[in-house]
C-alpha positions as CSV (number, residue, x, y, z in Angstrom):
1,M,47.7,-94.1,-21.5
2,P,44.8,-92.0,-20.8
3,Q,43.6,-91.7,-17.2
4,P,39.9,-93.1,-16.7
5,S,37.3,-90.6,-16.7
6,K,35.7,-88.4,-14.0
7,D,32.2,-88.4,-13.1
8,L,30.9,-84.6,-12.9
9,D,28.8,-84.6,-9.8
10,P,27.2,-81.4,-9.1
11,T,25.6,-82.9,-6.2
12,R,28.6,-83.3,-4.5
13,S,29.5,-79.6,-3.1
14,P,29.2,-76.0,-4.5
15,Q,32.8,-76.2,-6.1
16,D,31.5,-79.5,-8.5
17,W,28.2,-77.6,-9.4
18,F,30.5,-74.9,-10.7
19,G,32.3,-77.1,-12.5
20,A,30.2,-78.9,-14.3
21,H,28.7,-75.1,-15.4
22,L,31.7,-74.6,-16.3
23,R,32.1,-77.5,-19.1
24,H,28.3,-77.4,-20.0
25,W,29.3,-73.6,-21.2
26,R,32.6,-74.7,-22.5
27,M,31.4,-77.3,-24.7
28,V,28.9,-75.1,-25.6
29,R,30.8,-72.5,-27.3
30,R,32.5,-75.9,-28.7
31,K,36.0,-74.8,-26.7
32,T,38.5,-77.5,-25.3
33,Q,40.2,-76.9,-22.2
34,R,43.5,-75.4,-24.1
35,E,41.2,-72.7,-25.9
36,L,39.5,-71.7,-23.1
37,A,42.8,-71.4,-21.1
38,F,45.0,-69.3,-22.8
39,E,41.5,-66.7,-23.8
40,V,41.2,-66.5,-20.0
41,H,45.2,-66.1,-19.0
42,V,45.2,-69.6,-16.6
43,S,47.3,-73.2,-17.7
44,A,44.8,-76.0,-18.9
45,S,45.2,-77.9,-15.9
46,T,43.6,-74.8,-14.1
47,I,40.6,-75.6,-16.1
48,A,40.7,-78.8,-15.8
49,K,40.8,-78.9,-12.4
50,I,38.1,-76.1,-11.6
51,E,36.1,-78.2,-14.0
52,K,36.9,-81.5,-11.4
53,A,36.1,-79.1,-8.7
54,E,39.7,-80.0,-7.5
55,R,40.1,-76.1,-7.1
56,P,38.0,-73.3,-6.4
57,C,37.4,-70.5,-9.0
58,D,37.9,-67.3,-7.6
59,L,35.2,-64.0,-9.2
60,P,38.4,-62.7,-11.4
61,L,38.6,-65.3,-13.2
62,A,34.9,-65.8,-13.3
63,R,34.0,-63.0,-14.8
64,S,37.1,-63.3,-17.3
65,L,35.3,-67.2,-18.1
66,D,31.8,-65.3,-18.4
67,N,33.6,-62.6,-21.2
68,A,35.3,-65.8,-23.3
69,L,32.3,-67.9,-23.2
70,D,29.5,-65.0,-23.4
71,T,27.0,-66.4,-20.8
72,G,25.6,-63.1,-19.6
73,G,28.0,-62.9,-16.1
74,I,25.8,-66.7,-14.9
75,L,29.6,-68.1,-14.0
76,A,29.7,-65.3,-11.9
77,W,26.7,-65.0,-10.2
78,L,27.2,-69.1,-9.7
79,C,31.0,-68.4,-8.3
80,L,29.0,-65.9,-5.8
81,R,26.8,-68.7,-4.7
82,T,29.4,-71.7,-4.4
83,G,30.8,-70.0,-1.8
84,A,34.2,-69.1,-3.7
85,D,33.9,-66.1,-2.9
86,A,31.3,-66.5,-0.4
87,D,32.6,-64.0,1.6
88,K,32.9,-60.8,-1.2
89,A,29.4,-61.5,-1.7
90,S,28.2,-58.9,0.0
91,G,30.4,-56.0,-1.2
92,D,29.3,-57.1,-4.9
93,V,26.8,-54.2,-6.5
94,D,25.4,-56.9,-8.8
95,N,24.8,-59.6,-5.9
96,P,24.1,-57.5,-2.8
97,A,24.0,-59.4,0.5
98,V,24.1,-63.0,-0.7
99,A,24.7,-66.1,0.7
100,P,25.9,-68.8,-0.9
101,V,23.7,-71.8,-2.6
102,L,24.2,-75.5,-2.3
103,P,22.4,-77.8,-5.6
104,G,18.9,-78.3,-4.6
105,L,18.8,-74.9,-3.1
106,P,17.3,-72.0,-4.2
107,G,19.6,-70.1,-6.7
108,F,19.5,-69.8,-10.7
109,P,21.4,-72.5,-12.2
110,G,22.5,-70.8,-16.0
111,A,21.7,-73.2,-17.8
112,M,19.7,-76.0,-18.0
113,L,22.1,-78.9,-19.5
114,P,20.7,-81.2,-21.3
115,G,19.5,-84.7,-20.5
116,T,21.7,-86.8,-21.2
117,E,25.4,-87.5,-20.8
118,S,28.2,-85.8,-22.4
119,T,31.7,-86.6,-22.9
120,T,34.1,-84.2,-22.9
121,D,37.8,-83.1,-24.7
122,D,39.7,-84.9,-21.1
123,G,38.0,-87.8,-21.1
124,S,35.5,-86.9,-18.0
125,H,32.1,-86.7,-18.4
126,V,29.0,-85.8,-16.4
127,D,25.0,-86.8,-15.9
128,R,22.8,-84.5,-17.3
129,R,20.1,-85.8,-15.4
130,T,21.2,-86.0,-12.6
131,F,22.2,-82.6,-12.6
132,L,18.5,-81.3,-13.9
133,G,17.7,-83.9,-10.5
134,A,19.6,-82.3,-7.9
135,T,18.7,-78.8,-8.9
136,G,15.1,-78.4,-10.2
137,A,13.9,-75.9,-12.1
138,A,11.1,-74.9,-9.9
139,A,13.4,-74.1,-6.8
140,L,16.7,-72.5,-9.0
141,L,13.9,-70.0,-10.1
142,A,12.7,-68.7,-7.1
143,G,13.6,-65.1,-5.6
144,T,16.7,-65.3,-8.0
145,P,17.2,-61.4,-10.0
146,L,17.5,-62.9,-13.1
147,S,17.5,-59.2,-14.8
148,H,21.1,-58.6,-13.9
149,L,22.1,-60.9,-17.4
150,I,21.6,-59.0,-19.4
151,K,22.6,-55.3,-18.1
152,P,25.7,-55.3,-19.8
153,A,24.1,-55.9,-22.6
154,E,25.8,-53.9,-25.4
155,P,22.8,-51.1,-27.0
156,S,22.7,-51.7,-30.6
157,R,24.6,-48.7,-32.4
158,L,22.9,-46.6,-35.0
159,P,23.9,-45.7,-38.8
160,S,26.0,-43.4,-39.4
161,V,23.4,-42.6,-42.5
162,V,20.0,-43.0,-42.4
163,R,19.4,-46.2,-45.5
164,P,16.0,-47.0,-46.7
165,E,15.9,-50.5,-45.0
166,D,16.5,-48.2,-41.8
167,I,13.1,-46.8,-42.7
168,E,11.5,-50.1,-43.8
169,Q,12.0,-51.6,-40.2
170,V,11.1,-48.2,-38.5
171,E,7.2,-49.0,-40.7
172,A,7.5,-52.5,-40.0
173,A,7.8,-52.4,-36.2
174,A,4.9,-50.0,-36.4
175,T,2.7,-52.5,-38.2
176,V,3.5,-55.4,-35.7
177,L,3.6,-53.1,-32.8
178,A,-0.3,-52.2,-33.8
179,G,-1.1,-55.7,-34.1
180,W,0.0,-56.4,-30.2
181,D,-1.7,-53.7,-29.6
182,H,-4.9,-53.7,-31.2
183,H,-4.9,-57.9,-29.8
184,Y,-3.4,-57.8,-26.0
185,G,-4.1,-53.6,-25.0
186,G,-1.6,-51.7,-24.6
187,G,-0.2,-52.4,-21.3
188,G,2.9,-54.4,-20.5
189,I,5.7,-55.5,-22.8
190,V,3.2,-54.0,-25.9
191,R,3.8,-50.6,-24.2
192,T,8.0,-51.4,-23.0
193,A,8.5,-52.7,-26.8
194,A,6.8,-49.8,-28.2
195,E,8.8,-47.2,-26.3
196,A,12.1,-48.5,-26.7
197,Q,11.4,-49.3,-31.1
198,L,10.3,-45.4,-30.9
199,R,13.8,-44.4,-29.5
200,W,15.6,-45.8,-31.6
201,A,13.2,-44.0,-34.5
202,S,13.3,-40.7,-32.3
203,A,17.3,-41.4,-32.7
204,L,16.7,-41.7,-36.8
205,L,15.3,-38.2,-36.6
206,E,18.7,-36.3,-36.1
207,L,21.4,-37.9,-38.1
208,P,21.5,-37.3,-41.5
209,C,19.2,-37.7,-44.4
210,P,19.4,-38.5,-48.4
211,D,16.7,-35.5,-49.1
212,P,15.0,-38.3,-51.1
213,L,14.4,-40.2,-47.8
214,R,13.7,-37.4,-45.5
215,A,9.7,-37.2,-46.1
216,G,9.4,-41.3,-45.1
217,L,11.6,-41.2,-42.8
218,F,9.5,-38.7,-40.7
219,A,6.5,-40.6,-42.2
220,A,7.6,-43.5,-40.4
221,A,8.4,-41.8,-37.4
222,A,4.8,-40.6,-37.3
223,R,3.1,-43.6,-37.5
224,L,5.6,-45.4,-34.9
225,G,4.4,-42.6,-32.4
226,M,1.0,-42.8,-33.2
227,V,0.8,-46.3,-31.7
228,V,2.8,-45.8,-29.1
229,G,1.1,-42.4,-27.6
230,A,-2.2,-45.2,-28.2
231,A,-0.1,-47.9,-25.7
232,D,-0.2,-45.2,-23.2
233,F,-3.1,-44.1,-23.6
234,D,-4.7,-47.5,-22.9
235,A,-2.2,-47.9,-20.1
236,H,-3.6,-44.6,-18.0
237,A,0.2,-43.1,-19.3
238,H,-1.8,-39.9,-20.6
239,Q,1.0,-37.5,-19.8
240,D,3.1,-40.7,-22.0
241,A,0.6,-40.3,-24.8
242,R,0.2,-36.4,-25.3
243,R,3.8,-35.6,-25.7
244,V,3.9,-39.0,-27.8
245,F,0.7,-37.7,-30.4
246,A,1.9,-34.4,-30.4
247,F,5.9,-36.1,-31.7
248,A,3.8,-37.7,-34.6
249,A,1.6,-34.8,-35.5
250,A,4.8,-33.3,-36.2
251,C,6.0,-35.4,-38.1
252,A,3.1,-36.2,-39.8
253,E,3.2,-32.9,-40.4
254,E,7.2,-32.1,-41.6
255,A,6.3,-35.1,-43.6
256,G,3.1,-33.7,-46.0
257,Q,1.5,-36.4,-44.9
258,W,-2.3,-36.0,-44.5
259,H,-3.8,-39.2,-43.6
260,L,-0.7,-39.9,-40.9
261,R,-1.9,-36.8,-39.3
262,A,-5.7,-36.9,-39.9
263,K,-4.9,-40.1,-37.5
264,V,-3.3,-39.1,-35.0
265,Y,-5.6,-36.4,-34.6
266,S,-8.3,-39.1,-33.8
267,Y,-6.6,-40.5,-31.0
268,R,-6.1,-37.2,-30.2
269,A,-9.9,-35.8,-30.0
270,R,-10.0,-40.1,-28.3
271,Q,-7.8,-39.2,-25.5
272,A,-9.8,-35.7,-24.5
273,V,-12.9,-37.3,-24.3
274,W,-11.8,-40.7,-22.6
275,L,-10.4,-37.6,-20.0
276,G,-13.2,-35.4,-20.4
277,D,-12.0,-32.2,-22.0
278,C,-14.9,-32.8,-24.4
279,D,-14.2,-29.2,-26.1
280,S,-9.9,-30.8,-26.8
281,G,-11.4,-33.6,-28.5
282,L,-13.9,-31.1,-30.1
283,T,-10.3,-29.3,-31.3
284,Y,-8.5,-32.2,-32.4
285,A,-11.4,-34.1,-34.0
286,E,-11.5,-30.2,-36.0
287,L,-8.5,-30.5,-37.3
288,G,-7.9,-33.1,-38.6
289,L,-10.5,-32.6,-40.8
290,A,-8.8,-30.0,-41.7
291,H,-8.2,-29.5,-45.7
292,E,-11.3,-33.3,-45.0
293,S,-11.3,-33.5,-48.9
294,R,-7.3,-34.6,-48.9
295,L,-8.7,-37.4,-47.0
296,T,-9.8,-41.0,-47.3
297,P,-14.3,-42.2,-46.6
298,T,-13.2,-44.1,-43.7
299,E,-10.6,-41.1,-42.5
300,R,-13.3,-38.6,-42.5
301,A,-15.6,-41.3,-41.5
302,M,-13.3,-42.1,-38.5
303,L,-12.8,-38.2,-37.4
304,H,-16.9,-37.7,-37.2
305,T,-17.0,-40.0,-34.8
306,A,-14.4,-38.4,-33.1
307,K,-16.9,-34.9,-32.9
308,A,-19.3,-37.0,-32.3
309,R,-18.2,-38.6,-29.5
310,A,-17.1,-35.7,-28.1
311,L,-20.2,-33.6,-28.6
312,A,-22.2,-36.5,-26.8
313,K,-19.6,-36.6,-23.9
314,A,-20.8,-33.0,-23.1
315,G,-24.5,-33.6,-24.4
316,E,-25.0,-31.9,-27.1
317,L,-27.8,-34.5,-28.1
318,Q,-28.4,-32.8,-31.4
319,A,-25.0,-31.7,-33.1
320,A,-24.0,-35.0,-31.5
321,L,-26.6,-37.4,-33.9
322,R,-25.8,-34.9,-36.6
323,A,-21.7,-35.4,-36.5
324,V,-22.9,-39.6,-36.3
325,G,-25.2,-38.4,-39.1
326,Q,-21.9,-37.7,-40.9
327,A,-19.9,-40.4,-40.0
328,D,-22.2,-43.1,-41.7
329,E,-22.9,-41.2,-45.1
330,A,-18.6,-40.7,-45.1
331,F,-18.2,-44.7,-44.2
332,A,-21.4,-45.2,-46.8
333,Q,-18.2,-44.4,-49.2
334,A,-15.5,-46.3,-47.7
335,R,-13.5,-48.1,-50.4
336,P,-10.3,-49.8,-48.5
337,G,-8.5,-50.7,-51.4
338,E,-7.9,-46.4,-51.0
339,D,-7.3,-46.1,-48.0
340,P,-3.8,-46.4,-46.1
341,P,-2.4,-49.8,-44.1
342,W,-3.0,-48.2,-40.5
343,M,-6.0,-47.9,-41.2
344,A,-7.6,-51.2,-41.6
345,Y,-8.8,-51.9,-38.8
346,Y,-11.5,-49.0,-39.1
347,D,-14.2,-51.8,-40.8
348,A,-18.1,-51.7,-40.1
349,A,-17.3,-53.5,-36.9
350,Q,-15.4,-50.5,-35.8
351,H,-17.8,-48.3,-37.2
352,A,-20.9,-49.6,-35.4
353,G,-18.4,-49.5,-32.5
354,D,-17.2,-45.9,-31.7
355,T,-20.7,-45.2,-33.3
356,G,-22.6,-46.7,-30.9
357,H,-19.9,-45.7,-28.2
358,A,-21.1,-41.8,-29.2
359,L,-24.8,-42.7,-29.0
360,Y,-24.2,-44.7,-25.8
361,D,-23.9,-41.6,-24.5
362,L,-26.3,-40.1,-25.2
363,I,-29.2,-41.9,-23.5
364,A,-28.3,-39.7,-20.6
365,V,-30.0,-36.6,-22.3
366,G,-33.0,-38.7,-23.4
367,H,-32.2,-40.8,-26.5
368,R,-33.3,-44.1,-27.6
369,P,-31.3,-47.0,-25.9
370,D,-32.2,-49.3,-29.1
371,T,-29.6,-47.5,-31.2
372,A,-26.8,-47.3,-29.1
373,A,-27.8,-51.0,-28.1
374,D,-27.8,-52.6,-31.8
375,R,-24.9,-50.5,-33.2
376,L,-22.9,-51.9,-30.4
377,R,-24.2,-55.5,-30.8
378,T,-23.0,-55.4,-34.8
379,A,-19.4,-54.4,-32.8
380,V,-19.6,-57.6,-31.3
381,E,-20.1,-59.7,-33.9
382,G,-18.2,-58.3,-36.4
383,H,-15.1,-57.5,-35.4
384,T,-12.2,-60.8,-35.1
385,E,-9.6,-61.8,-33.1
386,A,-7.2,-59.6,-34.4
387,Y,-9.1,-56.7,-32.4
388,V,-10.2,-58.7,-29.7
389,R,-9.4,-55.2,-27.2
390,S,-12.1,-52.9,-29.6
391,R,-14.6,-56.2,-29.1
392,T,-14.0,-56.3,-25.2
393,F,-15.1,-52.7,-25.2
394,S,-18.3,-52.7,-26.9
395,R,-19.4,-56.0,-24.9
396,S,-18.8,-54.0,-21.9
397,K,-20.5,-50.8,-22.7
398,L,-23.2,-53.2,-24.3
399,A,-23.3,-55.3,-20.7
400,S,-23.5,-51.7,-19.1
401,L,-26.2,-50.6,-21.7
402,T,-28.2,-53.3,-20.6
403,M,-27.9,-53.6,-17.4
404,A,-28.8,-49.8,-17.2
405,T,-32.0,-50.1,-18.9
406,G,-33.0,-53.6,-20.4
407,D,-32.5,-56.9,-18.3
408,P,-30.0,-57.8,-16.1
409,H,-29.8,-61.4,-16.7
410,E,-29.1,-60.7,-20.5
411,A,-26.6,-57.9,-18.9
412,A,-24.6,-60.6,-16.6
413,T,-24.2,-62.9,-19.6
414,I,-22.7,-60.5,-22.3
415,G,-20.7,-59.5,-19.3
416,N,-19.3,-62.1,-17.9
417,Q,-18.6,-62.7,-21.6
418,A,-16.5,-59.2,-21.4
419,L,-14.7,-60.6,-18.6
420,D,-13.3,-63.3,-19.8
421,E,-12.1,-61.3,-22.5
422,V,-11.1,-58.6,-20.8
423,V,-8.4,-60.5,-18.5
424,K,-6.1,-61.6,-21.0
425,L,-5.3,-57.9,-22.0
426,Q,-3.3,-55.4,-20.9
427,S,-5.9,-52.8,-20.9
428,R,-6.4,-50.1,-18.1
429,R,-9.8,-48.5,-20.1
430,A,-11.3,-52.3,-20.2
431,T,-10.6,-52.2,-16.5
432,D,-11.9,-49.7,-16.2
433,D,-15.3,-49.9,-18.5
434,M,-15.4,-53.4,-16.4
435,R,-16.0,-51.3,-13.1
436,H,-18.1,-49.6,-14.0
437,L,-20.3,-51.8,-15.0
438,A,-19.8,-53.7,-11.4
439,R,-21.5,-50.1,-10.0
440,L,-24.4,-50.7,-12.6
441,A,-24.6,-54.1,-11.0
442,A,-24.9,-53.0,-7.9
443,V,-28.4,-51.6,-8.4
444,H,-30.0,-55.1,-8.8
445,R,-28.2,-56.5,-6.3
446,T,-31.6,-59.3,-6.0
447,T,-30.5,-60.3,-9.2
448,P,-28.3,-63.6,-8.3
449,E,-26.9,-63.0,-12.1
450,A,-26.2,-59.3,-11.4
451,A,-25.2,-60.0,-8.4
452,M,-22.6,-62.6,-9.1
453,L,-21.4,-60.5,-11.8
454,R,-20.7,-58.0,-10.0
455,D,-18.7,-60.3,-7.3
456,R,-16.5,-61.4,-10.1
457,I,-15.6,-58.0,-11.1
458,K,-14.4,-57.3,-7.6
459,E,-12.6,-60.4,-7.2
460,T,-10.9,-60.8,-10.7
461,I,-10.0,-56.9,-11.0
462,K,-7.5,-56.4,-7.8
463,T,-6.4,-52.0,-8.7
């Protein structure tokens, strides 16, 4: 005759809390008590007693259970916090100086159990809603080191030889990450994910590779390196960006890919100009234009614009205007269908914004501000949601231009719109533009809208 079922109430004691979790994970993995016991070299009655809180679980067994149930280390973590092995907690390298935690106190439950009752193979059941009520998520997540749960992750193994699908994956990663970079900015999760992908791609370069695939492999690595360098640049990790751009340029040349090479040198020029090294910026732009007859009109426009920005930052008025003219002439001949996929971003809005930035820098040496304003306004109106960061750059530059040379009321309106977008981005360059706008707004401290914008920027952008 079967024994009456025993309710599992995780609120009764730390051991009940642990037992409820063990049962949950066992049921998730669809194992009987006997099957689990066999895997961890104990008796089925031992598993049953731990689940029903009739005996404690020690740390070595908890770790064996984690391995058998593939929990990521949750049960060992719980074991230390339920008091079963509390005396060992201070000496555990993954859990330094941890005090036992009772249900309802801060700690991490490891799993959110379903909000229903579930009967187990031994006839007992646990009230899931009671469990959740006793271990509210807000309390359970407070002050908890979650990162240890992924430390045991085993890295993916490289193939023994490069395959076409490996190259396709690198190319796909570059496409996805470039989209994230344009939409979210290069910092945060975008840069972290991009760097991990680049490590994988660079490791592929060391593997045996069939000759027909070699050029494609290096081209894919160059494209991904270009994306990673751009994310580093946007995050102000400038030394990293220089190193990765150099890697990408070398890979592009190894692949014989002039189009990728041109794009990488465009990025290198832009970074140098951003850092105030106009000579290097001009040099990189000229290097990108080497054998420009091999490039598409869009690529030539991009590089002439980079050249214009270097010359404008250096205060070379006439040379910069000639470069803008060359960029406009090239872009007028653009045929997007001929461009490589990574050039899709350089549309009319991008061209207007980039040349508008160059003309903005010429205002300091006497150029009329209206031509820059017209181009920046065209860029703001033309950029889609896929290119939020580019739109933000042009909008903040337009606000700064208007604040410096036009109506501070209008500038404040544009600046607030730009700030609304900046706070959603992970872009150090965008926040730098906001700080510059705040300094210009400070000049108009008697204009309430300008003063309020300045205060909002200071409050919103802390670092």
